[in-house]
C-alpha positions as a Markdown table, in Angstrom:
| # | Residue | x | y | z |
|---|---|---|---|---|
| 1 | Met | -90.5 | 92.5 | 52.7 |
| 2 | Ala | -74.1 | 87.9 | 58.8 |
| 3 | Pro | -71.2 | 88.1 | 60.9 |
| 4 | Thr | -69.5 | 84.4 | 61.8 |
| 5 | Ala | -68.8 | 83.2 | 64.5 |
| 6 | Pro | -66.3 | 80.9 | 66.3 |
| 7 | Ser | -67.4 | 77.1 | 65.7 |
| 8 | Pro | -68.4 | 75.2 | 69.0 |
| 9 | Ser | -65.9 | 73.3 | 70.1 |
| 10 | Leu | -66.5 | 68.9 | 69.9 |
| 11 | Glu | -67.5 | 69.1 | 73.4 |
| 12 | Ser | -69.6 | 72.7 | 73.2 |
| 13 | Pro | -72.8 | 72.1 | 75.2 |
| 14 | Pro | -76.1 | 72.8 | 73.8 |
| 15 | Pro | -77.1 | 76.1 | 71.7 |
| 16 | Ala | -79.1 | 78.7 | 73.4 |
| 17 | Ala | -82.6 | 79.8 | 71.9 |
| 18 | Pro | -82.4 | 81.7 | 68.4 |
| 19 | Asp | -83.0 | 85.1 | 69.6 |
| 20 | Glu | -80.1 | 85.6 | 71.5 |
| 21 | Pro | -78.9 | 89.0 | 70.6 |
| 22 | Leu | -75.8 | 89.9 | 70.0 |
| 23 | Pro | -73.0 | 92.5 | 69.7 |
| 24 | Gly | -75.1 | 94.8 | 67.0 |
| 25 | Gly | -78.6 | 93.7 | 67.7 |
| 26 | Val | -77.8 | 90.5 | 65.5 |
| 27 | Pro | -80.4 | 87.3 | 66.7 |
| 28 | Ala | -78.2 | 84.4 | 66.4 |
| 29 | Glu | -79.8 | 81.4 | 65.1 |
| 30 | Ser | -78.7 | 77.8 | 66.7 |
| 31 | Pro | -75.0 | 77.0 | 66.0 |
| 32 | Val | -74.6 | 73.4 | 64.8 |
| 33 | Pro | -73.8 | 71.5 | 67.7 |
| 34 | Ala | -70.8 | 69.2 | 68.7 |
| 35 | Arg | -70.8 | 65.9 | 66.3 |
| 36 | Glu | -70.9 | 62.9 | 67.9 |
| 37 | Ala | -67.9 | 61.8 | 66.5 |
| 38 | Pro | -64.5 | 63.8 | 66.5 |
| 39 | Ser | -63.3 | 65.2 | 63.6 |
| 40 | Pro | -60.4 | 66.9 | 62.7 |
| 41 | Val | -62.2 | 70.1 | 60.8 |
| 42 | Pro | -64.3 | 72.8 | 62.9 |
| 43 | Glu | -67.8 | 72.3 | 63.3 |
| 44 | Pro | -69.6 | 74.8 | 60.8 |
| 45 | Gln | -70.7 | 78.1 | 61.3 |
| 46 | Pro | -73.7 | 79.5 | 63.0 |
| 47 | Gln | -76.1 | 81.8 | 60.5 |
| 48 | Pro | -76.4 | 84.7 | 59.8 |
| 49 | Pro | -73.6 | 83.8 | 57.8 |
| 50 | Leu | -70.3 | 86.2 | 57.1 |
| 51 | Pro | -67.8 | 84.4 | 56.3 |
| 52 | Gly | -64.4 | 84.9 | 57.0 |
| 53 | Asp | -62.5 | 86.2 | 59.9 |
| 54 | Ile | -65.0 | 89.4 | 61.2 |
| 55 | Pro | -63.6 | 91.2 | 64.0 |
| 56 | Pro | -64.8 | 90.7 | 67.6 |
| 57 | Ala | -67.6 | 92.9 | 67.6 |
| 58 | Gln | -69.0 | 91.9 | 64.9 |
| 59 | Ala | -68.8 | 88.3 | 65.6 |
| 60 | Val | -71.6 | 85.8 | 66.7 |
| 61 | Ala | -70.7 | 84.7 | 69.8 |
| 62 | Pro | -71.2 | 81.0 | 70.6 |
| 63 | Glu | -74.6 | 80.9 | 72.7 |
| 64 | Pro | -74.6 | 80.1 | 76.2 |
| 65 | Pro | -74.8 | 76.6 | 77.6 |
| 66 | Leu | -78.2 | 75.4 | 78.9 |
| 67 | Ala | -76.8 | 75.8 | 82.2 |
| 68 | Pro | -73.8 | 78.2 | 82.3 |
| 69 | Pro | -71.5 | 77.7 | 85.0 |
| 70 | Pro | -71.7 | 80.8 | 87.3 |
| 71 | Pro | -69.5 | 83.6 | 86.5 |
| 72 | Pro | -67.0 | 84.8 | 89.2 |
| 73 | Pro | -68.8 | 86.5 | 92.3 |
| 74 | Glu | -67.3 | 89.9 | 91.1 |
| 75 | Glu | -69.6 | 89.3 | 87.7 |
| 76 | Phe | -72.7 | 89.4 | 89.2 |
| 77 | Ser | -74.9 | 92.5 | 89.6 |
| 78 | Leu | -76.7 | 93.6 | 92.7 |
| 79 | Thr | -79.3 | 91.8 | 92.3 |
| 80 | Gly | -77.9 | 88.5 | 92.1 |
| 81 | Leu | -78.4 | 88.2 | 88.5 |
| 82 | Pro | -76.2 | 87.9 | 85.5 |
| 83 | Pro | -75.1 | 91.3 | 83.9 |
| 84 | Leu | -77.3 | 93.1 | 81.7 |
| 85 | Gln | -76.2 | 92.9 | 78.1 |
| 86 | Ile | -76.4 | 96.2 | 76.1 |
| 87 | His | -75.6 | 96.6 | 72.5 |
| 88 | Gly | -76.5 | 98.5 | 69.3 |
| 89 | Phe | -76.0 | 100.0 | 65.7 |
| 90 | Ala | -76.6 | 102.9 | 63.5 |
| 91 | Ser | -76.6 | 103.2 | 60.0 |
| 92 | Gln | -76.5 | 106.1 | 57.5 |
| 93 | Gly | -76.6 | 105.2 | 54.0 |
| 94 | Leu | -76.7 | 106.8 | 50.6 |
| 95 | Ile | -79.2 | 105.6 | 47.5 |
| 96 | Lys | -79.1 | 107.2 | 44.0 |
| 97 | Thr | -81.0 | 105.9 | 40.7 |
| 98 | Thr | -80.7 | 106.8 | 37.4 |
| 99 | Lys | -84.3 | 106.2 | 36.7 |
| 100 | Asn | -87.1 | 105.3 | 38.8 |
| 101 | Asn | -87.8 | 106.3 | 41.9 |
| 102 | Tyr | -87.0 | 103.4 | 44.1 |
| 103 | Leu | -87.4 | 102.7 | 47.4 |
| 104 | Val | -87.2 | 106.5 | 48.6 |
| 105 | Lys | -89.3 | 109.1 | 46.4 |
| 106 | His | -86.6 | 111.0 | 45.4 |
| 107 | Ser | -83.6 | 108.7 | 44.6 |
| 108 | Thr | -83.0 | 109.5 | 41.3 |
| 109 | Arg | -82.0 | 113.0 | 42.6 |
| 110 | Gly | -80.1 | 111.3 | 45.4 |
| 111 | Ser | -81.3 | 110.7 | 48.8 |
| 112 | Phe | -80.2 | 110.3 | 52.2 |
| 113 | Glu | -83.1 | 109.0 | 53.6 |
| 114 | Phe | -82.0 | 105.7 | 54.6 |
| 115 | Thr | -81.4 | 105.7 | 58.2 |
| 116 | Glu | -81.8 | 103.1 | 60.7 |
| 117 | Ala | -80.5 | 102.7 | 64.8 |
| 118 | Ala | -81.5 | 100.6 | 67.5 |
| 119 | Ile | -80.4 | 99.4 | 71.3 |
| 120 | Asn | -81.2 | 96.3 | 72.8 |
| 121 | Leu | -81.2 | 94.8 | 75.8 |
| 122 | Thr | -81.0 | 91.1 | 77.3 |
| 123 | Gln | -81.3 | 90.1 | 80.3 |
| 124 | Ser | -81.0 | 85.8 | 81.9 |
| 125 | Leu | -83.4 | 85.5 | 84.9 |
| 126 | Thr | -82.2 | 81.9 | 86.1 |
| 127 | Asp | -80.4 | 79.0 | 83.7 |
| 128 | Arg | -83.2 | 78.4 | 81.6 |
| 129 | Leu | -85.4 | 81.7 | 81.7 |
| 130 | Arg | -84.6 | 85.0 | 80.3 |
| 131 | Met | -85.9 | 88.4 | 78.6 |
| 132 | Gly | -84.8 | 90.9 | 76.1 |
| 133 | Leu | -86.1 | 94.3 | 74.6 |
| 134 | Gln | -84.9 | 95.8 | 71.2 |
| 135 | Leu | -86.0 | 99.5 | 70.6 |
| 136 | Phe | -85.7 | 100.5 | 67.3 |
| 137 | Thr | -85.6 | 103.5 | 64.6 |
| 138 | Ser | -85.9 | 104.4 | 61.0 |
| 139 | Gln | -86.2 | 106.9 | 57.9 |
| 140 | Ile | -86.6 | 105.0 | 54.9 |
| 141 | Gly | -88.4 | 107.7 | 52.6 |
| 142 | Ser | -91.4 | 107.6 | 53.7 |
| 143 | Ala | -91.4 | 104.7 | 55.9 |
| 144 | Gly | -90.2 | 104.7 | 59.4 |
| 145 | Asp | -90.5 | 108.6 | 59.9 |
| 146 | Phe | -88.0 | 107.9 | 62.9 |
| 147 | Arg | -90.6 | 106.8 | 65.1 |
| 148 | Val | -89.1 | 104.7 | 67.7 |
| 149 | Glu | -90.6 | 101.3 | 68.0 |
| 150 | Ala | -90.3 | 98.4 | 70.2 |
| 151 | Asp | -88.6 | 95.7 | 67.4 |
| 152 | Trp | -88.8 | 92.8 | 69.4 |
| 153 | Tyr | -89.1 | 91.6 | 73.2 |
| 154 | Tyr | -89.7 | 88.4 | 74.7 |
| 155 | Leu | -89.4 | 86.2 | 77.6 |
| 156 | Asp | -88.0 | 82.8 | 76.9 |
| 157 | Tyr | -87.9 | 79.6 | 79.2 |
| 158 | Arg | -85.5 | 76.7 | 77.3 |
| 159 | Phe | -87.0 | 73.0 | 78.8 |
| 160 | Ala | -84.7 | 71.1 | 76.7 |
| 161 | Asp | -82.0 | 71.4 | 73.8 |
| 162 | Trp | -85.0 | 70.0 | 71.7 |
| 163 | Leu | -87.9 | 72.1 | 73.1 |
| 164 | Gly | -88.2 | 75.9 | 74.2 |
| 165 | Leu | -91.0 | 78.3 | 74.4 |
| 166 | Arg | -90.9 | 82.5 | 73.6 |
| 167 | Ala | -93.7 | 84.6 | 74.6 |
| 168 | Gly | -93.5 | 88.2 | 72.8 |
| 169 | Arg | -92.9 | 90.3 | 69.5 |
| 170 | Thr | -90.4 | 88.1 | 67.9 |
| 171 | Lys | -88.8 | 87.9 | 64.6 |
| 172 | Val | -90.4 | 85.7 | 62.0 |
| 173 | Pro | -88.0 | 83.0 | 61.0 |
| 174 | Phe | -88.9 | 83.2 | 57.7 |
| 175 | Gly | -85.6 | 82.1 | 55.0 |
| 176 | Leu | -82.0 | 82.2 | 55.8 |
| 177 | Tyr | -82.1 | 86.1 | 56.8 |
| 178 | Asn | -85.0 | 87.4 | 57.3 |
| 179 | Glu | -84.1 | 88.0 | 60.7 |
| 180 | Ile | -81.4 | 90.5 | 59.9 |
| 181 | Asn | -82.8 | 92.3 | 57.1 |
| 182 | Asp | -82.7 | 95.7 | 59.2 |
| 183 | Ile | -79.3 | 94.7 | 60.6 |
| 184 | Asp | -76.5 | 96.1 | 58.0 |
| 185 | Ala | -73.4 | 94.7 | 60.3 |
| 186 | Ala | -74.7 | 91.2 | 60.0 |
| 187 | Arg | -74.5 | 90.9 | 56.3 |
| 188 | Val | -72.6 | 91.7 | 53.0 |
| 189 | Pro | -74.8 | 93.2 | 50.6 |
| 190 | Ile | -76.6 | 96.6 | 51.5 |
| 191 | Leu | -80.1 | 95.4 | 50.4 |
| 192 | Leu | -80.4 | 91.8 | 50.8 |
| 193 | Pro | -82.2 | 90.4 | 48.0 |
| 194 | Gln | -85.1 | 92.4 | 47.4 |
| 195 | Ala | -87.1 | 89.7 | 45.6 |
| 196 | Val | -87.1 | 87.6 | 48.7 |
| 197 | Tyr | -86.8 | 90.2 | 51.7 |
| 198 | Pro | -88.6 | 93.4 | 50.7 |
| 199 | Leu | -87.5 | 96.3 | 52.9 |
| 200 | Leu | -91.0 | 98.2 | 51.8 |
| 201 | Ser | -92.9 | 94.7 | 53.7 |
| 202 | Arg | -90.7 | 95.1 | 56.8 |
| 203 | Asp | -94.1 | 95.7 | 59.0 |
| 204 | Leu | -95.5 | 92.7 | 57.2 |
| 205 | Leu | -92.2 | 90.0 | 57.5 |
| 206 | Leu | -90.4 | 90.9 | 60.2 |
| 207 | Ala | -91.6 | 90.3 | 63.1 |
| 208 | Gln | -95.0 | 88.8 | 65.0 |
| 209 | Thr | -96.6 | 89.0 | 68.2 |
| 210 | Gly | -97.4 | 85.2 | 70.2 |
| 211 | Leu | -95.8 | 82.2 | 70.9 |
| 212 | Glu | -92.9 | 80.5 | 69.0 |
| 213 | Leu | -92.0 | 76.8 | 69.9 |
| 214 | Tyr | -88.3 | 75.8 | 69.3 |
| 215 | Gly | -85.5 | 73.3 | 69.5 |
| 216 | Tyr | -83.1 | 71.7 | 68.0 |
| 217 | Leu | -82.8 | 67.9 | 67.4 |
| 218 | Arg | -79.3 | 66.0 | 67.2 |
| 219 | Leu | -78.9 | 63.4 | 64.5 |
| 220 | Gly | -75.6 | 61.8 | 65.3 |
| 221 | Ser | -73.5 | 61.3 | 62.0 |
| 222 | Ala | -76.6 | 62.8 | 60.0 |
| 223 | Gly | -76.1 | 66.2 | 61.1 |
| 224 | Gly | -78.9 | 67.8 | 63.0 |
| 225 | Leu | -82.9 | 69.7 | 63.1 |
| 226 | Glu | -83.3 | 73.0 | 64.0 |
| 227 | Tyr | -87.4 | 73.8 | 64.0 |
| 228 | Arg | -89.6 | 76.9 | 64.8 |
| 229 | Val | -93.4 | 77.3 | 65.0 |
| 230 | Tyr | -95.0 | 80.1 | 66.0 |
| 231 | Gly | -98.8 | 81.9 | 65.8 |
| 232 | Gly | -100.2 | 85.1 | 66.8 |
| 233 | Thr | -100.8 | 89.1 | 64.9 |
| 234 | Leu | -99.2 | 91.6 | 63.5 |
| 235 | Tyr | -98.9 | 95.5 | 64.4 |
| 236 | Ala | -98.8 | 96.9 | 61.2 |
| 237 | Pro | -99.6 | 100.6 | 60.4 |
| 238 | Ala | -102.2 | 101.8 | 58.0 |
| 239 | Pro | -101.4 | 101.8 | 54.3 |
| 240 | Pro | -101.4 | 105.7 | 53.3 |
| 241 | Asn | -104.6 | 107.4 | 52.6 |
| 242 | Ser | -104.8 | 108.9 | 49.1 |
| 243 | Ala | -106.5 | 112.3 | 47.6 |
| 244 | Thr | -109.7 | 110.2 | 47.2 |
| 245 | Leu | -109.4 | 107.2 | 49.7 |
| 246 | Thr | -109.2 | 107.6 | 53.2 |
| 247 | Val | -108.1 | 104.0 | 55.5 |
| 248 | Thr | -111.1 | 103.8 | 58.4 |
| 249 | Asp | -109.5 | 100.4 | 59.3 |
| 250 | Phe | -106.8 | 98.1 | 59.1 |
| 251 | Ser | -105.6 | 95.1 | 61.3 |
| 252 | Val | -103.8 | 91.8 | 61.0 |
| 253 | Pro | -106.3 | 89.2 | 62.6 |
| 254 | Tyr | -103.9 | 86.2 | 62.8 |
| 255 | Thr | -100.4 | 85.3 | 61.2 |
| 256 | Tyr | -98.7 | 81.7 | 61.8 |
| 257 | Gly | -95.5 | 79.5 | 60.5 |
| 258 | Gly | -92.4 | 78.0 | 61.1 |
| 259 | Arg | -88.8 | 76.9 | 59.8 |
| 260 | Leu | -87.5 | 73.5 | 60.0 |
| 261 | Met | -83.7 | 73.5 | 58.8 |
| 262 | Trp | -81.3 | 70.8 | 58.7 |
| 263 | Glu | -77.2 | 71.4 | 59.5 |
| 264 | Thr | -76.3 | 68.5 | 57.1 |
| 265 | Pro | -72.8 | 66.0 | 57.8 |
| 266 | Leu | -70.9 | 68.2 | 55.1 |
| 267 | Glu | -69.5 | 71.0 | 56.8 |
| 268 | Gly | -71.1 | 74.2 | 56.6 |
| 269 | Leu | -73.6 | 73.5 | 54.7 |
| 270 | Arg | -77.3 | 73.8 | 55.5 |
| 271 | Leu | -80.7 | 73.1 | 53.8 |
| 272 | Gly | -84.4 | 74.0 | 54.7 |
| 273 | Gly | -87.7 | 75.3 | 54.1 |
| 274 | Ser | -90.1 | 78.4 | 55.7 |
| 275 | Tyr | -94.0 | 79.0 | 55.1 |
| 276 | Leu | -95.7 | 81.7 | 56.3 |
| 277 | Gly | -99.3 | 82.6 | 56.2 |
| 278 | Leu | -101.3 | 85.8 | 57.3 |
| 279 | Arg | -104.7 | 87.5 | 56.8 |
| 280 | Ala | -105.0 | 91.2 | 56.5 |
| 281 | Asp | -108.1 | 93.2 | 56.9 |
| 282 | Ala | -109.4 | 97.0 | 55.9 |
| 283 | Ala | -111.8 | 99.1 | 55.5 |
| 284 | Ala | -112.1 | 102.7 | 53.3 |
| 285 | Thr | -114.2 | 105.3 | 52.3 |
| 286 | Ile | -113.9 | 106.4 | 48.7 |
| 287 | Ala | -115.0 | 110.4 | 47.9 |
| 288 | Ala | -117.6 | 110.9 | 45.2 |
| 289 | Ser | -116.5 | 113.3 | 42.3 |
| 290 | Asp | -119.6 | 115.0 | 42.9 |
| 291 | Pro | -119.4 | 116.5 | 46.7 |
| 292 | Ser | -123.1 | 116.7 | 46.9 |
| 293 | Met | -123.0 | 112.5 | 46.4 |
| 294 | Ala | -122.3 | 110.1 | 49.4 |
| 295 | Ala | -119.2 | 108.3 | 49.9 |
| 296 | Ser | -119.1 | 104.6 | 48.9 |
| 297 | Thr | -117.3 | 102.0 | 50.8 |
| 298 | Leu | -114.9 | 99.3 | 50.4 |
| 299 | Thr | -113.7 | 96.1 | 52.1 |
| 300 | Gln | -111.1 | 94.3 | 51.2 |
| 301 | Arg | -109.7 | 91.2 | 53.2 |
| 302 | Leu | -106.0 | 89.8 | 51.9 |
| 303 | Leu | -104.9 | 86.1 | 52.6 |
| 304 | Phe | -101.4 | 85.6 | 51.7 |
| 305 | His | -99.2 | 82.1 | 51.8 |
| 306 | Leu | -95.4 | 82.4 | 51.5 |
| 307 | Trp | -93.0 | 79.5 | 51.3 |
| 308 | Ile | -89.3 | 79.5 | 50.5 |
| 309 | Ala | -86.8 | 77.1 | 50.1 |
| 310 | Ser | -83.7 | 77.2 | 51.6 |
| 311 | Ala | -79.8 | 76.0 | 50.9 |
| 312 | Glu | -76.3 | 77.7 | 52.2 |
| 313 | Phe | -72.8 | 76.7 | 52.1 |
| 314 | Ala | -70.8 | 78.8 | 54.6 |
| 315 | Arg | -67.2 | 77.9 | 55.4 |
| 316 | Asp | -64.1 | 79.5 | 55.8 |
| 317 | Asp | -64.2 | 82.8 | 53.8 |
| 318 | Leu | -67.1 | 81.4 | 50.7 |
| 319 | Leu | -70.4 | 82.1 | 51.4 |
| 320 | Leu | -73.2 | 80.4 | 48.5 |
| 321 | Ala | -76.5 | 81.0 | 49.2 |
| 322 | Ala | -79.8 | 80.4 | 46.8 |
| 323 | Glu | -83.9 | 80.3 | 47.6 |
| 324 | Phe | -86.7 | 79.8 | 45.7 |
| 325 | Ser | -90.0 | 81.2 | 47.4 |
| 326 | Arg | -93.5 | 81.0 | 46.1 |
| 327 | Trp | -95.9 | 84.0 | 47.8 |
| 328 | Ile | -99.5 | 83.1 | 47.0 |
| 329 | Gly | -102.1 | 86.2 | 47.4 |
| 330 | Arg | -106.2 | 86.8 | 47.1 |
| 331 | Leu | -107.4 | 89.7 | 47.7 |
| 332 | Asp | -111.5 | 90.0 | 47.8 |
| 333 | Asn | -112.9 | 93.6 | 47.1 |
| 334 | Thr | -116.2 | 94.3 | 48.1 |
| 335 | Ala | -117.4 | 98.1 | 47.3 |
| 336 | Gln | -120.9 | 99.7 | 48.1 |
| 337 | Ala | -122.1 | 103.0 | 46.7 |
| 338 | Ala | -124.9 | 105.0 | 47.7 |
| 339 | Met | -128.6 | 103.6 | 47.3 |
| 340 | Ser | -126.7 | 100.4 | 45.5 |
| 341 | Pro | -125.8 | 96.8 | 46.4 |
| 342 | Pro | -122.5 | 95.6 | 47.1 |
| 343 | Val | -120.0 | 94.6 | 44.2 |
| 344 | Thr | -117.3 | 91.6 | 45.3 |
| 345 | Thr | -114.8 | 90.8 | 42.9 |
| 346 | Arg | -112.0 | 88.5 | 43.9 |
| 347 | Thr | -108.1 | 88.8 | 42.4 |
| 348 | Asp | -105.5 | 86.0 | 42.7 |
| 349 | Glu | -102.0 | 86.1 | 41.9 |
| 350 | Thr | -98.8 | 84.0 | 42.1 |
| 351 | Asp | -95.3 | 85.8 | 42.6 |
| 352 | Thr | -92.4 | 83.4 | 41.8 |
| 353 | Arg | -89.1 | 85.1 | 43.6 |
| 354 | Tyr | -85.7 | 83.8 | 43.8 |
| 355 | Tyr | -82.2 | 84.9 | 43.9 |
| 356 | Gly | -78.9 | 82.9 | 44.4 |
| 357 | Met | -75.9 | 85.0 | 46.0 |
| 358 | Ala | -72.1 | 84.5 | 46.7 |
| 359 | Ala | -69.6 | 86.4 | 48.7 |
| 360 | Tyr | -65.5 | 85.6 | 49.7 |
| 361 | Arg | -63.7 | 87.4 | 52.1 |
| 362 | Val | -60.7 | 88.2 | 50.2 |
| 363 | Ala | -58.9 | 90.4 | 53.3 |
| 364 | Arg | -59.4 | 91.1 | 56.9 |
| 365 | Trp | -61.0 | 94.0 | 55.8 |
| 366 | Leu | -62.1 | 93.7 | 52.4 |
| 367 | Met | -65.1 | 91.1 | 51.5 |
| 368 | Pro | -66.9 | 91.3 | 47.9 |
| 369 | Gly | -70.3 | 89.3 | 47.2 |
| 370 | Ala | -72.6 | 89.6 | 44.5 |
| 371 | Tyr | -76.0 | 88.0 | 43.7 |
| 372 | Tyr | -78.7 | 87.9 | 41.0 |
| 373 | Ala | -82.5 | 88.4 | 42.3 |
| 374 | Gly | -85.8 | 87.7 | 39.7 |
| 375 | Val | -89.1 | 88.8 | 41.0 |
| 376 | Phe | -92.3 | 87.4 | 38.0 |
| 377 | His | -96.1 | 88.3 | 39.1 |
| 378 | Asp | -97.9 | 85.5 | 37.9 |
| 379 | Arg | -95.9 | 83.5 | 35.6 |
| 380 | Lys | -99.3 | 83.0 | 33.1 |
| 381 | Asp | -98.9 | 86.5 | 32.4 |
| 382 | Leu | -95.9 | 88.3 | 32.1 |
| 383 | Ala | -96.8 | 91.2 | 29.4 |
| 384 | Gly | -95.5 | 94.5 | 30.3 |
| 385 | Arg | -92.2 | 95.7 | 32.3 |
| 386 | Gly | -94.2 | 95.7 | 35.6 |
| 387 | Arg | -94.7 | 91.6 | 36.0 |
| 388 | Tyr | -91.3 | 90.5 | 36.0 |
| 389 | Gln | -87.8 | 92.3 | 37.7 |
| 390 | His | -84.3 | 91.0 | 37.1 |
| 391 | Asp | -81.5 | 92.3 | 39.7 |
| 392 | Ile | -77.8 | 92.2 | 39.0 |
| 393 | Ala | -76.2 | 93.4 | 42.2 |
| 394 | Ala | -72.4 | 93.8 | 43.5 |
| 395 | Thr | -71.0 | 95.0 | 47.1 |
| 396 | Leu | -67.7 | 95.5 | 48.5 |
| 397 | Arg | -67.6 | 95.8 | 52.1 |
| 398 | Phe | -64.9 | 97.2 | 54.0 |
| 399 | Asp | -64.3 | 96.1 | 57.9 |
| 400 | Leu | -62.3 | 99.3 | 59.0 |
| 401 | Asn | -62.2 | 98.1 | 62.2 |
| 402 | Ser | -63.9 | 96.0 | 64.9 |
| 403 | Phe | -66.8 | 98.6 | 65.2 |
| 404 | Trp | -67.2 | 100.5 | 62.2 |
| 405 | Leu | -67.7 | 99.4 | 58.3 |
| 406 | Val | -68.4 | 101.3 | 55.2 |
| 407 | Lys | -70.2 | 99.5 | 52.2 |
| 408 | Val | -70.5 | 100.0 | 48.3 |
| 409 | Glu | -73.4 | 99.0 | 46.0 |
| 410 | Gly | -74.5 | 98.7 | 42.2 |
| 411 | His | -77.6 | 97.2 | 40.9 |
| 412 | Tyr | -78.8 | 96.6 | 37.4 |
| 413 | Met | -82.1 | 96.4 | 37.1 |
| 414 | Leu | -84.5 | 95.2 | 34.5 |
| 415 | Gly | -87.6 | 95.7 | 34.2 |
| 416 | Thr | -90.3 | 97.5 | 37.6 |
| 417 | Gly | -92.3 | 94.4 | 39.0 |
| 418 | Asp | -91.0 | 95.6 | 42.2 |
| 419 | Val | -90.8 | 99.7 | 41.7 |
| 420 | Thr | -94.4 | 101.2 | 43.3 |
| 421 | Asn | -96.3 | 103.8 | 41.5 |
| 422 | Asp | -96.7 | 105.8 | 44.8 |
| 423 | Leu | -92.9 | 106.9 | 44.9 |
| 424 | Asn | -92.8 | 107.6 | 40.4 |
| 425 | Gly | -95.5 | 110.4 | 40.8 |
| 426 | Gly | -98.7 | 107.9 | 40.1 |
| 427 | Leu | -97.2 | 106.3 | 36.9 |
| 428 | Thr | -97.8 | 102.4 | 36.7 |
| 429 | Ala | -95.0 | 100.6 | 36.6 |
| 430 | Asp | -95.3 | 99.6 | 32.9 |
| 431 | Met | -95.4 | 103.4 | 32.2 |
| 432 | Leu | -91.6 | 103.4 | 33.9 |
| 433 | Ala | -88.4 | 103.1 | 32.5 |
| 434 | Glu | -87.5 | 99.3 | 31.9 |
| 435 | Arg | -83.8 | 99.6 | 32.0 |
| 436 | Trp | -82.2 | 101.0 | 35.2 |
| 437 | Phe | -79.4 | 101.3 | 37.9 |
| 438 | Val | -79.3 | 101.7 | 41.7 |
| 439 | Phe | -76.0 | 103.2 | 43.2 |
| 440 | Leu | -76.0 | 102.9 | 47.2 |
| 441 | Ala | -73.2 | 103.6 | 50.0 |
| 442 | Lys | -74.1 | 102.8 | 53.5 |
| 443 | Thr | -71.5 | 103.3 | 57.0 |
| 444 | Thr | -72.9 | 101.4 | 59.9 |
| 445 | Ala | -71.4 | 101.8 | 63.8 |
| 446 | Tyr | -72.2 | 99.3 | 66.3 |
| 447 | Phe | -71.0 | 97.9 | 70.2 |
């Protein structure tokens, strides 16, 4: 709601499918394949990007070739298949705000309800077929509550470089970093820009269950194109009940979308665009103020269209990234009280969301980063601090060794456009403090 990899050599084979899990559970995007003309400069690094010399356990390894050569006999299991790959991570964070509860209910007092852990297993079944599964658990305030869920799972068959098919629950390729939104070791900031990657919307934006087509097209001296197209549904928890409202039904009938990324001839530069559409339906009962009266009913239909334009430059120790997004929503409400005809209302809103981010590795163990992000709810009506939010963030990432890192981060906030009233005693966003700060610390171990 990203670690670097060694660049492939000029003779490197075609990349594997985009969701190949890596140490720490990081899904690797298709790396830039070999250019047709030799160059003395190393090839661009694959996404997710974290420039610099990352320790081996954290680095994104080059993806296996389409038809990898068989390993020595001693590396095979008793089944004759390559060894089962197992990776995982565990993170613990602290969040403290000067005003306004943010992400968790008691952040103004300081909260350790900021925990994530996962373990994943992957297995190649043939040269072209593979499978994978990740189990994930978390607690971020009231979200997650340490429920163990199948974060992603899939069967993947690659027909050729330009065409592969994946079925199961796969991460949504939205923007540059949606697929690593829950993986602390795969990025510099503790919080990715919440304007574009909201942590509390993880259930709706992170993964979809259905089918996905993907591939990579070589363009010779013009670079290459990576595409992913998907369609399916989402299994998200129902919204919480309140004192007067009880949710009786919630579903997401469909979601669909895709992403196109151009690996440009300029080393380290890639440009692209993503689109996501979905529909969500809900039904609830509303208790009457008079206990002797029958409850009224409420049905809702939400249509959501999200698009985002992305640009990233990752070379040597430097990372620069920027994204601009529009989130277009339509909500149809139908309320019906006892002995009364139904009343239908419609609400439309277009959010503008964007950020610019930079990071630079100054030493093997230290990488600072910073970003500015903005959210505007309906640019036609910006009256009130609840209609906008500016976020200026700075991070220090310390890589203590190949399996352990620590981060500290500070945010200056202006506006409350992304603050929820249920975390703040029911107060509306316009009633909260306009200027406030967020401080975070987090440590992650991974293998």
